[in-house]
Each structure stands twice: as structure tokens, then as C-alpha cells.
N, CA, C, O and the ligand as a Tripos MOL2 file, in Angstrom:
@<TRIPOS>MOLECULE
protein
  289   287    73     0     0
PROTEIN
NO_CHARGES

@<TRIPOS>ATOM
      1 N         106.5210   89.8350   80.7730 N.3       1 MET1
      2 CA        106.5980   91.2690   81.0070 C.3       1 MET1
      3 C         105.3860   91.6310   81.9740 C.2       1 MET1
      4 O         104.2270   91.2960   81.7310 O.2       1 MET1
      5 N         105.7650   92.3260   83.0550 N.am      2 LEU2
      6 CA        104.6750   92.6400   84.0220 C.3       2 LEU2
      7 C         104.1360   94.0250   83.5760 C.2       2 LEU2
      8 O         104.8790   94.9390   83.2180 O.2       2 LEU2
      9 N         102.8230   94.1040   83.6260 N.am      3 THR3
     10 CA        102.0970   95.2870   83.2710 C.3       3 THR3
     11 C         101.2480   95.7410   84.4200 C.2       3 THR3
     12 O         100.9160   95.0030   85.3470 O.2       3 THR3
     13 N         100.9300   96.9600   84.3050 N.am      4 SER4
     14 CA        100.0990   97.5620   85.4260 C.3       4 SER4
     15 C          98.7000   96.9570   85.4820 C.2       4 SER4
     16 O          98.1940   96.6210   84.4110 O.2       4 SER4
     17 N          98.0850   96.7990   86.5060 N.am      5 ARG5
     18 CA         96.8170   96.1520   86.6430 C.3       5 ARG5
     19 C          96.0980   96.8140   87.8310 C.2       5 ARG5
     20 O          96.7110   97.3080   88.7770 O.2       5 ARG5
     21 N          94.8000   96.7940   87.7240 N.am      6 ALA6
     22 CA         93.9130   97.4030   88.7740 C.3       6 ALA6
     23 C          92.9010   96.3760   89.2900 C.2       6 ALA6
     24 O          92.4630   95.4980   88.5460 O.2       6 ALA6
     25 N          92.5530   96.4890   90.5110 N.am      7 VAL7
     26 CA         91.5720   95.6900   91.1210 C.3       7 VAL7
     27 C          90.5780   96.5180   91.9830 C.2       7 VAL7
     28 O          90.9520   97.5870   92.4650 O.2       7 VAL7
     29 N          89.3020   96.0420   92.1900 N.am      8 VAL8
     30 CA         88.3620   96.7140   92.9440 C.3       8 VAL8
     31 C          88.3840   96.1390   94.3270 C.2       8 VAL8
     32 O          88.4500   94.9270   94.5350 O.2       8 VAL8
     33 N          88.3260   97.0470   95.2600 N.am      9 ARG9
     34 CA         88.3540   96.4950   96.7210 C.3       9 ARG9
     35 C          87.2200   97.4620   97.4600 C.2       9 ARG9
     36 O          86.8690   98.5710   97.0560 O.2       9 ARG9
     37 N          86.8000   96.8640   98.4790 N.am     10 THR10
     38 CA         85.8910   97.6520   99.3610 C.3      10 THR10
     39 C          86.8960   98.5210  100.2960 C.2      10 THR10
     40 O          87.9150   98.0370  100.7890 O.2      10 THR10
     41 N          86.5230   99.7270  100.4580 N.am     11 VAL11
     42 CA         87.2000  100.5530  101.2670 C.3      11 VAL11
     43 C          87.0730  100.1970  102.8330 C.2      11 VAL11
     44 O          85.9700  100.1150  103.3720 O.2      11 VAL11
     45 N          88.1570  100.0130  103.4500 N.am     12 GLU12
     46 CA         88.1720   99.4960  104.9550 C.3      12 GLU12
     47 C          88.5500  100.5930  105.7320 C.2      12 GLU12
     48 O          89.1910  101.5790  105.3700 O.2      12 GLU12
     49 N          88.0110  100.2810  107.0350 N.am     13 ALA13
     50 CA         88.3450  101.4170  108.1240 C.3      13 ALA13
     51 C          89.8810  101.5940  108.2700 C.2      13 ALA13
     52 O          90.6840  100.6630  108.2050 O.2      13 ALA13
     53 N          90.1930  102.9020  108.4770 N.am     14 GLY14
     54 CA         91.5820  103.1260  108.6090 C.3      14 GLY14
     55 C          92.4100  103.4600  107.3210 C.2      14 GLY14
     56 O          93.6040  103.7580  107.3080 O.2      14 GLY14
     57 N          91.6440  103.3690  106.3270 N.am     15 ASN15
     58 CA         92.1680  103.7010  105.0080 C.3      15 ASN15
     59 C          92.5040  105.2460  104.8820 C.2      15 ASN15
     60 O          91.6990  106.1410  105.1420 O.2      15 ASN15
     61 N          93.7090  105.4190  104.4800 N.am     16 SER16
     62 CA         94.1010  106.8310  104.4050 C.3      16 SER16
     63 C          94.7740  107.2300  103.0950 C.2      16 SER16
     64 O          95.5010  108.2200  103.0110 O.2      16 SER16
     65 N          94.4950  106.4000  102.0610 N.am     17 ALA17
     66 CA         95.0550  106.6890  100.7820 C.3      17 ALA17
     67 C          94.4360  107.8630  100.0310 C.2      17 ALA17
     68 O          93.2360  108.1260  100.1170 O.2      17 ALA17
     69 N          95.2550  108.5200   99.3290 N.am     18 MET18
     70 CA         94.6810  109.6440   98.5820 C.3      18 MET18
     71 C          94.3090  109.2510   97.0790 C.2      18 MET18
     72 O          95.0760  108.5250   96.4450 O.2      18 MET18
     73 N          93.2310  109.6920   96.5610 N.am     19 CYS19
     74 CA         92.8000  109.3160   95.2260 C.3      19 CYS19
     75 C          93.8470  109.9510   94.2190 C.2      19 CYS19
     76 O          94.1840  111.1320   94.3060 O.2      19 CYS19
     77 N          94.3050  109.1400   93.3190 N.am     20 ALA20
     78 CA         95.2860  109.6160   92.3550 C.3      20 ALA20
     79 C          94.6630  110.5490   91.2290 C.2      20 ALA20
     80 O          95.3460  111.1570   90.4050 O.2      20 ALA20
     81 N          93.2670  110.5810   91.3050 N.am     21 HIS21
     82 CA         92.5310  111.2620   90.2240 C.3      21 HIS21
     83 C          92.0810  112.5980   90.8020 C.2      21 HIS21
     84 O          92.4770  113.6310   90.2630 O.2      21 HIS21
     85 N          91.2840  112.6430   91.8540 N.am     22 CYS22
     86 CA         90.7770  113.8990   92.3910 C.3      22 CYS22
     87 C          91.5280  114.4150   93.5700 C.2      22 CYS22
     88 O          91.2360  115.5450   93.9600 O.2      22 CYS22
     89 N          92.4420  113.7550   94.1820 N.am     23 GLY23
     90 CA         93.3770  114.1740   95.2720 C.3      23 GLY23
     91 C          92.7600  114.1490   96.6380 C.2      23 GLY23
     92 O          93.3840  114.5570   97.6180 O.2      23 GLY23
     93 N          91.5030  113.6590   96.7150 N.am     24 ALA24
     94 CA         90.8100  113.6180   97.9870 C.3      24 ALA24
     95 C          91.1140  112.2860   98.5740 C.2      24 ALA24
     96 O          91.5170  111.3710   97.8570 O.2      24 ALA24
     97 N          90.9270  112.1400   99.9070 N.am     25 GLN25
     98 CA         91.1660  111.0150  100.6150 C.3      25 GLN25
     99 C          90.0910  109.9160  100.2260 C.2      25 GLN25
    100 O          88.9150  110.2330  100.0430 O.2      25 GLN25
    101 N          90.5310  108.6410  100.1110 N.am     26 VAL26
    102 CA         89.5840  107.5280   99.9190 C.3      26 VAL26
    103 C          89.1490  107.0700  101.2200 C.2      26 VAL26
    104 O          89.7840  106.1960  101.8090 O.2      26 VAL26
    105 N          88.0020  107.6530  101.7610 N.am     27 LYS27
    106 CA         87.7100  107.5070  103.1090 C.3      27 LYS27
    107 C          86.6900  106.3900  103.3150 C.2      27 LYS27
    108 O          85.8220  106.1620  102.4730 O.2      27 LYS27
    109 N          86.8100  105.6960  104.4520 N.am     28 PHE28
    110 CA         85.9170  104.6750  104.9350 C.3      28 PHE28
    111 C          84.6810  105.3750  105.5070 C.2      28 PHE28
    112 O          84.7850  106.2910  106.3230 O.2      28 PHE28
    113 N          83.5100  104.9170  105.0550 N.am     29 VAL29
    114 CA         82.3660  105.4730  105.6770 C.3      29 VAL29
    115 C          81.4920  104.3010  106.3340 C.2      29 VAL29
    116 O          81.1160  103.3420  105.6600 O.2      29 VAL29
    117 N          81.2170  104.4310  107.5900 N.am     30 ALA30
    118 CA         80.5820  103.3380  108.1980 C.3      30 ALA30
    119 C          79.1790  102.9760  107.5290 C.2      30 ALA30
    120 O          78.4690  103.9090  107.1560 O.2      30 ALA30
    121 N          78.7930  101.7840  107.3800 N.am     31 ARG31
    122 CA         77.6040  101.3590  106.7680 C.3      31 ARG31
    123 C          77.5970  101.6240  105.2730 C.2      31 ARG31
    124 O          76.5360  101.3760  104.7010 O.2      31 ARG31
    125 N          78.4940  102.0350  104.6290 N.am     32 ALA32
    126 CA         78.5070  102.4270  103.1890 C.3      32 ALA32
    127 C          79.5850  101.5730  102.6590 C.2      32 ALA32
    128 O          80.7570  101.6700  103.0250 O.2      32 ALA32
    129 N          79.0850  100.6080  101.6560 N.am     33 GLN33
    130 CA         80.0640   99.7140  101.0810 C.3      33 GLN33
    131 C          80.6930  100.5390   99.9010 C.2      33 GLN33
    132 O          80.3520  100.4010   98.7270 O.2      33 GLN33
    133 N          81.6200  101.3830  100.3350 N.am     34 LEU34
    134 CA         82.2760  102.1470   99.3050 C.3      34 LEU34
    135 C          83.3910  101.3400   98.6210 C.2      34 LEU34
    136 O          84.0820  100.5280   99.2380 O.2      34 LEU34
    137 N          83.5200  101.5950   97.3750 N.am     35 ARG35
    138 CA         84.4830  100.7850   96.6090 C.3      35 ARG35
    139 C          85.6230  101.7700   96.1320 C.2      35 ARG35
    140 O          85.4300  102.9400   95.8030 O.2      35 ARG35
    141 N          86.8350  101.1230   96.1440 N.am     36 GLN36
    142 CA         88.0160  101.8090   95.6190 C.3      36 GLN36
    143 C          88.7200  100.9590   94.5150 C.2      36 GLN36
    144 O          88.5460   99.7450   94.4090 O.2      36 GLN36
    145 N          89.4860  101.6590   93.7470 N.am     37 VAL37
    146 CA         90.3420  100.8830   92.7960 C.3      37 VAL37
    147 C          91.8880  101.0130   93.1870 C.2      37 VAL37
    148 O          92.4430  102.1050   93.3080 O.2      37 VAL37
    149 N          92.4580   99.9040   93.3540 N.am     38 ILE38
    150 CA         93.8660   99.9130   93.7030 C.3      38 ILE38
    151 C          94.6170   99.4080   92.3860 C.2      38 ILE38
    152 O          94.2730   98.4080   91.7560 O.2      38 ILE38
    153 N          95.6290  100.1890   92.0780 N.am     39 ALA39
    154 CA         96.3830   99.9130   90.8410 C.3      39 ALA39
    155 C          97.9330   99.6680   91.1920 C.2      39 ALA39
    156 O          98.6120  100.4820   91.8190 O.2      39 ALA39
    157 N          98.3650   98.5290   90.7420 N.am     40 ASN40
    158 CA         99.8260   98.2610   90.8340 C.3      40 ASN40
    159 C         100.3430   98.9620   89.5200 C.2      40 ASN40
    160 O          99.8210   98.6910   88.4380 O.2      40 ASN40
    161 N         101.2840   99.7850   89.6180 N.am     41 VAL41
    162 CA        101.7880  100.4940   88.3830 C.3      41 VAL41
    163 C         103.1870   99.9940   88.2010 C.2      41 VAL41
    164 O         104.0500  100.0020   89.0780 O.2      41 VAL41
    165 N         103.3400   99.5160   86.8580 N.am     42 TYR42
    166 CA        104.6960   99.0400   86.4180 C.3      42 TYR42
    167 C         105.0890   99.8990   85.3190 C.2      42 TYR42
    168 O         104.2390  100.3190   84.5340 O.2      42 TYR42
    169 N         106.3280  100.1920   85.2060 N.am     43 GLU43
    170 CA        106.8820  101.0020   84.0530 C.3      43 GLU43
    171 C         108.1570  100.2240   83.5840 C.2      43 GLU43
    172 O         109.0910   99.9240   84.3270 O.2      43 GLU43
    173 N         108.0730   99.9610   82.3490 N.am     44 ALA44
    174 CA        109.2350   99.2180   81.7200 C.3      44 ALA44
    175 C         109.3590   97.8640   82.4120 C.2      44 ALA44
    176 O         110.4780   97.3550   82.4740 O.2      44 ALA44
    177 N         108.2910   97.2280   82.9460 N.am     45 GLY45
    178 CA        108.3960   95.9390   83.4890 C.3      45 GLY45
    179 C         108.7500   95.9310   85.0200 C.2      45 GLY45
    180 O         108.8190   94.8810   85.6580 O.2      45 GLY45
    181 N         108.9820   97.2340   85.5940 N.am     46 GLU46
    182 CA        109.3790   97.2440   86.9470 C.3      46 GLU46
    183 C         108.1620   97.8370   87.7220 C.2      46 GLU46
    184 O         107.4860   98.7690   87.2870 O.2      46 GLU46
    185 N         107.9480   97.2020   88.9210 N.am     47 TRP47
    186 CA        106.9580   97.8730   89.7340 C.3      47 TRP47
    187 C         107.4030   99.1980   90.1830 C.2      47 TRP47
    188 O         108.5700   99.3840   90.5250 O.2      47 TRP47
    189 N         106.4940  100.1480   90.1950 N.am     48 LYS48
    190 CA        106.8510  101.5900   90.5530 C.3      48 LYS48
    191 C         106.1400  101.9630   91.7630 C.2      48 LYS48
    192 O         106.7570  102.4500   92.7110 O.2      48 LYS48
    193 N         104.7630  101.7510   91.8000 N.am     49 ARG49
    194 CA        104.0380  102.2500   92.9150 C.3      49 ARG49
    195 C         102.5940  101.6880   92.9340 C.2      49 ARG49
    196 O         102.1460  101.0420   91.9870 O.2      49 ARG49
    197 N         101.9000  101.9590   94.0330 N.am     50 VAL50
    198 CA        100.4890  101.6510   94.0600 C.3      50 VAL50
    199 C          99.7370  102.9210   93.9870 C.2      50 VAL50
    200 O         100.1410  103.8910   94.6280 O.2      50 VAL50
    201 N          98.6700  102.9910   93.2530 N.am     51 GLU51
    202 CA         97.7560  104.1470   93.1240 C.3      51 GLU51
    203 C          96.5010  103.7570   93.5340 C.2      51 GLU51
    204 O          96.0240  102.6900   93.1480 O.2      51 GLU51
    205 N          95.8300  104.6120   94.3810 N.am     52 HIS52
    206 CA         94.3650  104.3660   94.7510 C.3      52 HIS52
    207 C          93.4350  105.3760   94.1930 C.2      52 HIS52
    208 O          93.7840  106.5470   94.0470 O.2      52 HIS52
    209 N          92.2500  104.9400   93.8760 N.am     53 PHE53
    210 CA         91.2740  105.7450   93.2990 C.3      53 PHE53
    211 C          89.8920  105.4050   93.9280 C.2      53 PHE53
    212 O          89.6290  104.2820   94.3590 O.2      53 PHE53
    213 N          89.0070  106.4810   93.9490 N.am     54 HIS54
    214 CA         87.7380  106.2910   94.2850 C.3      54 HIS54
    215 C          87.1200  105.4380   92.9090 C.2      54 HIS54
    216 O          87.4800  105.7370   91.7700 O.2      54 HIS54
    217 N          86.2520  104.4650   93.1610 N.am     55 ALA55
    218 CA         85.8660  103.6160   92.0640 C.3      55 ALA55
    219 C          85.3510  104.5610   90.9580 C.2      55 ALA55
    220 O          85.7140  104.3770   89.7960 O.2      55 ALA55
    221 N          84.4880  105.5980   91.2950 N.am     56 ASP56
    222 CA         83.9510  106.4900   90.3130 C.3      56 ASP56
    223 C          85.0290  107.3260   89.5200 C.2      56 ASP56
    224 O          84.9340  107.5830   88.3200 O.2      56 ASP56
    225 N          86.0700  107.7200   90.3410 N.am     57 CYS57
    226 CA         87.1760  108.4540   89.6790 C.3      57 CYS57
    227 C          87.9590  107.6150   88.7630 C.2      57 CYS57
    228 O          88.4770  108.1090   87.7610 O.2      57 CYS57
    229 N          88.0720  106.3700   89.0570 N.am     58 TYR58
    230 CA         88.8670  105.5830   88.0800 C.3      58 TYR58
    231 C          88.1120  105.4670   86.7730 C.2      58 TYR58
    232 O          88.7350  105.4750   85.7110 O.2      58 TYR58
    233 N          86.8840  105.3680   86.8060 N.am     59 THR59
    234 CA         86.0740  105.3520   85.5410 C.3      59 THR59
    235 C          86.1730  106.7070   84.8780 C.2      59 THR59
    236 O          86.3550  106.7960   83.6640 O.2      59 THR59
    237 N          86.0520  107.8030   85.6940 N.am     60 GLU60
    238 CA         86.1180  109.1290   85.0920 C.3      60 GLU60
    239 C          87.5400  109.3510   84.4390 C.2      60 GLU60
    240 O          87.6680  110.0680   83.4470 O.2      60 GLU60
    241 N          88.5580  108.7300   85.0160 N.am     61 ALA61
    242 CA         89.9980  108.9770   84.5990 C.3      61 ALA61
    243 C          90.1800  108.1280   83.3050 C.2      61 ALA61
    244 O          91.2510  108.2010   82.7030 O.2      61 ALA61
    245 N          89.1730  107.3240   82.8530 N.am     62 GLY62
    246 CA         89.3630  106.5950   81.6040 C.3      62 GLY62
    247 C          90.0480  105.2690   81.8420 C.2      62 GLY62
    248 O          90.6050  104.6840   80.9130 O.2      62 GLY62
    249 N          90.0170  104.7820   83.0740 N.am     63 GLU63
    250 CA         90.5960  103.4270   83.4290 C.3      63 GLU63
    251 C          92.0620  103.3910   82.8540 C.2      63 GLU63
    252 O          92.3920  102.6420   81.9340 O.2      63 GLU63
    253 N          92.8530  104.2130   83.4440 N.am     64 PRO64
    254 CA         94.2690  104.3180   82.9420 C.3      64 PRO64
    255 C          95.0460  103.0790   83.1070 C.2      64 PRO64
    256 O          96.0640  102.9530   82.4260 O.2      64 PRO64
    257 N          94.7040  102.1640   83.9090 N.am     65 TYR65
    258 CA         95.5010  100.8490   83.9210 C.3      65 TYR65
    259 C          94.6850   99.7190   83.6310 C.2      65 TYR65
    260 O          94.8680   98.6340   84.1820 O.2      65 TYR65
    261 N          93.6950   99.9510   82.6990 N.am     66 GLY66
    262 CA         92.7720   98.9750   82.2530 C.3      66 GLY66
    263 C          91.5230   98.7610   83.1230 C.2      66 GLY66
    264 O          91.3650   99.3720   84.1800 O.2      66 GLY66
    265 N          90.6190   97.8470   82.6280 N.am     67 PRO67
    266 CA         89.3730   97.6500   83.4420 C.3      67 PRO67
    267 C          89.7660   97.0190   84.8370 C.2      67 PRO67
    268 O          90.5410   96.0630   84.8500 O.2      67 PRO67
    269 N          89.2780   97.5040   85.9470 N.am     68 ALA68
    270 CA         89.6450   97.0350   87.2170 C.3      68 ALA68
    271 C          88.8880   95.6510   87.4170 C.2      68 ALA68
    272 O          87.6950   95.5190   87.1470 O.2      68 ALA68
    273 N          89.6980   94.6240   87.9190 N.am     69 ALA69
    274 CA         89.2510   93.2920   88.0710 C.3      69 ALA69
    275 C          88.4270   93.2080   89.3850 C.2      69 ALA69
    276 O          88.8640   93.7730   90.3870 O.2      69 ALA69
    277 N          87.3040   92.5570   89.4230 N.am     70 GLU70
    278 CA         86.4780   92.4740   90.6760 C.3      70 GLU70
    279 C          87.0200   91.1880   91.2760 C.2      70 GLU70
    280 O          87.2840   90.2130   90.5720 O.2      70 GLU70
    281 N          87.1890   91.2100   92.6830 N.am     71 ARG71
    282 CA         87.5630   90.0990   93.4160 C.3      71 ARG71
    283 C          86.3280   89.0880   93.5450 C.2      71 ARG71
    284 O          85.2550   89.5290   93.9590 O.2      71 ARG71
    285 N          86.4440   87.9200   93.2420 N.am     72 SER72
    286 CA         85.2920   86.9370   93.2520 C.3      72 SER72
    287 C          85.0710   86.4820   94.6740 C.2      72 SER72
    288 O          84.1790   85.6740   94.9320 O.2      72 SER72
    289 ZN         88.6580  110.4180   93.6110 Zn       73 ZN73
@<TRIPOS>BOND
     1     1     2 1
     2     2     3 1
     3     3     4 2
     4     3     5 am
     5     5     6 1
     6     6     7 1
     7     7     8 2
     8     7     9 am
     9     9    10 1
    10    10    11 1
    11    11    12 2
    12    11    13 am
    13    13    14 1
    14    14    15 1
    15    15    16 2
    16    15    17 am
    17    17    18 1
    18    18    19 1
    19    19    20 2
    20    19    21 am
    21    21    22 1
    22    22    23 1
    23    23    24 2
    24    23    25 am
    25    25    26 1
    26    26    27 1
    27    27    28 2
    28    27    29 am
    29    29    30 1
    30    30    31 1
    31    31    32 2
    32    31    33 am
    33    33    34 1
    34    34    35 1
    35    35    36 2
    36    35    37 am
    37    37    38 1
    38    38    39 1
    39    39    40 2
    40    39    41 am
    41    41    42 1
    42    42    43 1
    43    43    44 2
    44    43    45 am
    45    45    46 1
    46    46    47 1
    47    47    48 2
    48    47    49 am
    49    49    50 1
    50    50    51 1
    51    51    52 2
    52    51    53 am
    53    53    54 1
    54    54    55 1
    55    55    56 2
    56    55    57 am
    57    57    58 1
    58    58    59 1
    59    59    60 2
    60    59    61 am
    61    61    62 1
    62    62    63 1
    63    63    64 2
    64    63    65 am
    65    65    66 1
    66    66    67 1
    67    67    68 2
    68    67    69 am
    69    69    70 1
    70    70    71 1
    71    71    72 2
    72    71    73 am
    73    73    74 1
    74    74    75 1
    75    75    76 2
    76    75    77 am
    77    77    78 1
    78    78    79 1
    79    79    80 2
    80    79    81 am
    81    81    82 1
    82    82    83 1
    83    83    84 2
    84    83    85 am
    85    85    86 1
    86    86    87 1
    87    87    88 2
    88    87    89 am
    89    89    90 1
    90    90    91 1
    91    91    92 2
    92    91    93 am
    93    93    94 1
    94    94    95 1
    95    95    96 2
    96    95    97 am
    97    97    98 1
    98    98    99 1
    99    99   100 2
   100    99   101 am
   101   101   102 1
   102   102   103 1
   103   103   104 2
   104   103   105 am
   105   105   106 1
   106   106   107 1
   107   107   108 2
   108   107   109 am
   109   109   110 1
   110   110   111 1
   111   111   112 2
   112   111   113 am
   113   113   114 1
   114   114   115 1
   115   115   116 2
   116   115   117 am
   117   117   118 1
   118   118   119 1
   119   119   120 2
   120   119   121 am
   121   121   122 1
   122   122   123 1
   123   123   124 2
   124   123   125 am
   125   125   126 1
   126   126   127 1
   127   127   128 2
   128   127   129 am
   129   129   130 1
   130   130   131 1
   131   131   132 2
   132   131   133 am
   133   133   134 1
   134   134   135 1
   135   135   136 2
   136   135   137 am
   137   137   138 1
   138   138   139 1
   139   139   140 2
   140   139   141 am
   141   141   142 1
   142   142   143 1
   143   143   144 2
   144   143   145 am
   145   145   146 1
   146   146   147 1
   147   147   148 2
   148   147   149 am
   149   149   150 1
   150   150   151 1
   151   151   152 2
   152   151   153 am
   153   153   154 1
   154   154   155 1
   155   155   156 2
   156   155   157 am
   157   157   158 1
   158   158   159 1
   159   159   160 2
   160   159   161 am
   161   161   162 1
   162   162   163 1
   163   163   164 2
   164   163   165 am
   165   165   166 1
   166   166   167 1
   167   167   168 2
   168   167   169 am
   169   169   170 1
   170   170   171 1
   171   171   172 2
   172   171   173 am
   173   173   174 1
   174   174   175 1
   175   175   176 2
   176   175   177 am
   177   177   178 1
   178   178   179 1
   179   179   180 2
   180   179   181 am
   181   181   182 1
   182   182   183 1
   183   183   184 2
   184   183   185 am
   185   185   186 1
   186   186   187 1
   187   187   188 2
   188   187   189 am
   189   189   190 1
   190   190   191 1
   191   191   192 2
   192   191   193 am
   193   193   194 1
   194   194   195 1
   195   195   196 2
   196   195   197 am
   197   197   198 1
   198   198   199 1
   199   199   200 2
   200   199   201 am
   201   201   202 1
   202   202   203 1
   203   203   204 2
   204   203   205 am
   205   205   206 1
   206   206   207 1
   207   207   208 2
   208   207   209 am
   209   209   210 1
   210   210   211 1
   211   211   212 2
   212   211   213 am
   213   213   214 1
   214   214   215 1
   215   215   216 2
   216   215   217 am
   217   217   218 1
   218   218   219 1
   219   219   220 2
   220   219   221 am
   221   221   222 1
   222   222   223 1
   223   223   224 2
   224   223   225 am
   225   225   226 1
   226   226   227 1
   227   227   228 2
   228   227   229 am
   229   229   230 1
   230   230   231 1
   231   231   232 2
   232   231   233 am
   233   233   234 1
   234   234   235 1
   235   235   236 2
   236   235   237 am
   237   237   238 1
   238   238   239 1
   239   239   240 2
   240   239   241 am
   241   241   242 1
   242   242   243 1
   243   243   244 2
   244   243   245 am
   245   245   246 1
   246   246   247 1
   247   247   248 2
   248   247   249 am
   249   249   250 1
   250   250   251 1
   251   251   252 2
   252   251   253 am
   253   253   254 1
   254   254   255 1
   255   255   256 2
   256   255   257 am
   257   257   258 1
   258   258   259 1
   259   259   260 2
   260   259   261 am
   261   261   262 1
   262   262   263 1
   263   263   264 2
   264   263   265 am
   265   265   266 1
   266   266   267 1
   267   267   268 2
   268   267   269 am
   269   269   270 1
   270   270   271 1
   271   271   272 2
   272   271   273 am
   273   273   274 1
   274   274   275 1
   275   275   276 2
   276   275   277 am
   277   277   278 1
   278   278   279 1
   279   279   280 2
   280   279   281 am
   281   281   282 1
   282   282   283 1
   283   283   284 2
   284   283   285 am
   285   285   286 1
   286   286   287 1
   287   287   288 2
@<TRIPOS>SUBSTRUCTURE
     1 MET1         2 RESIDUE 1 A MET
     2 LEU2         6 RESIDUE 1 A LEU
     3 THR3        10 RESIDUE 1 A THR
     4 SER4        14 RESIDUE 1 A SER
     5 ARG5        18 RESIDUE 1 A ARG
     6 ALA6        22 RESIDUE 1 A ALA
     7 VAL7        26 RESIDUE 1 A VAL
     8 VAL8        30 RESIDUE 1 A VAL
     9 ARG9        34 RESIDUE 1 A ARG
    10 THR10       38 RESIDUE 1 A THR
    11 VAL11       42 RESIDUE 1 A VAL
    12 GLU12       46 RESIDUE 1 A GLU
    13 ALA13       50 RESIDUE 1 A ALA
    14 GLY14       54 RESIDUE 1 A GLY
    15 ASN15       58 RESIDUE 1 A ASN
    16 SER16       62 RESIDUE 1 A SER
    17 ALA17       66 RESIDUE 1 A ALA
    18 MET18       70 RESIDUE 1 A MET
    19 CYS19       74 RESIDUE 1 A CYS
    20 ALA20       78 RESIDUE 1 A ALA
    21 HIS21       82 RESIDUE 1 A HIS
    22 CYS22       86 RESIDUE 1 A CYS
    23 GLY23       90 RESIDUE 1 A GLY
    24 ALA24       94 RESIDUE 1 A ALA
    25 GLN25       98 RESIDUE 1 A GLN
    26 VAL26      102 RESIDUE 1 A VAL
    27 LYS27      106 RESIDUE 1 A LYS
    28 PHE28      110 RESIDUE 1 A PHE
    29 VAL29      114 RESIDUE 1 A VAL
    30 ALA30      118 RESIDUE 1 A ALA
    31 ARG31      122 RESIDUE 1 A ARG
    32 ALA32      126 RESIDUE 1 A ALA
    33 GLN33      130 RESIDUE 1 A GLN
    34 LEU34      134 RESIDUE 1 A LEU
    35 ARG35      138 RESIDUE 1 A ARG
    36 GLN36      142 RESIDUE 1 A GLN
    37 VAL37      146 RESIDUE 1 A VAL
    38 ILE38      150 RESIDUE 1 A ILE
    39 ALA39      154 RESIDUE 1 A ALA
    40 ASN40      158 RESIDUE 1 A ASN
    41 VAL41      162 RESIDUE 1 A VAL
    42 TYR42      166 RESIDUE 1 A TYR
    43 GLU43      170 RESIDUE 1 A GLU
    44 ALA44      174 RESIDUE 1 A ALA
    45 GLY45      178 RESIDUE 1 A GLY
    46 GLU46      182 RESIDUE 1 A GLU
    47 TRP47      186 RESIDUE 1 A TRP
    48 LYS48      190 RESIDUE 1 A LYS
    49 ARG49      194 RESIDUE 1 A ARG
    50 VAL50      198 RESIDUE 1 A VAL
    51 GLU51      202 RESIDUE 1 A GLU
    52 HIS52      206 RESIDUE 1 A HIS
    53 PHE53      210 RESIDUE 1 A PHE
    54 HIS54      214 RESIDUE 1 A HIS
    55 ALA55      218 RESIDUE 1 A ALA
    56 ASP56      222 RESIDUE 1 A ASP
    57 CYS57      226 RESIDUE 1 A CYS
    58 TYR58      230 RESIDUE 1 A TYR
    59 THR59      234 RESIDUE 1 A THR
    60 GLU60      238 RESIDUE 1 A GLU
    61 ALA61      242 RESIDUE 1 A ALA
    62 GLY62      246 RESIDUE 1 A GLY
    63 GLU63      250 RESIDUE 1 A GLU
    64 PRO64      254 RESIDUE 1 A PRO
    65 TYR65      258 RESIDUE 1 A TYR
    66 GLY66      262 RESIDUE 1 A GLY
    67 PRO67      266 RESIDUE 1 A PRO
    68 ALA68      270 RESIDUE 1 A ALA
    69 ALA69      274 RESIDUE 1 A ALA
    70 GLU70      278 RESIDUE 1 A GLU
    71 ARG71      282 RESIDUE 1 A ARG
    72 SER72      286 RESIDUE 1 A SER
    73 ZN73       289 GROUP 0 **** ****
């Protein structure tokens, strides 16, 4: 059974995703290592969508898809 999961990624140039929590764009800022959380959302075992969050917003939202995994 596939379940939703979240990972932490650095925000890259050209990123235009909107944060699923606050609705603002997850923007790249030069010289700032901003982090975002990207969640693959599954419902009833089927992939539904990808959601993006500011890293802080994901925490504030109560980690809806579980703790975000750090890429090693
Ligand atoms: Zn946000």
C-alpha cells in the first residue's frame, strides 16, 4: 500500500510552486539556502498530486504527511 510521504529539498531557481499551507509562492532567493517540503500525496493507495510547502509552513501545518525525510 502506497502512502503519502514528504521530503525536504532546497528551493531551486525557477521554482514556481505555491505553498499548500499559506498559498504564497515557494520562491528561490539567491544566496539563501531556503528549504521546501515536497509531498507526494496518495489517497486509497493511488497517487493523487504533489504538494509543496515552505519548510516552516509544513511544520506549522502539523506535518500532514508525516515527518519530512532529509535527503542525505
Ligand atoms: Zn508557506
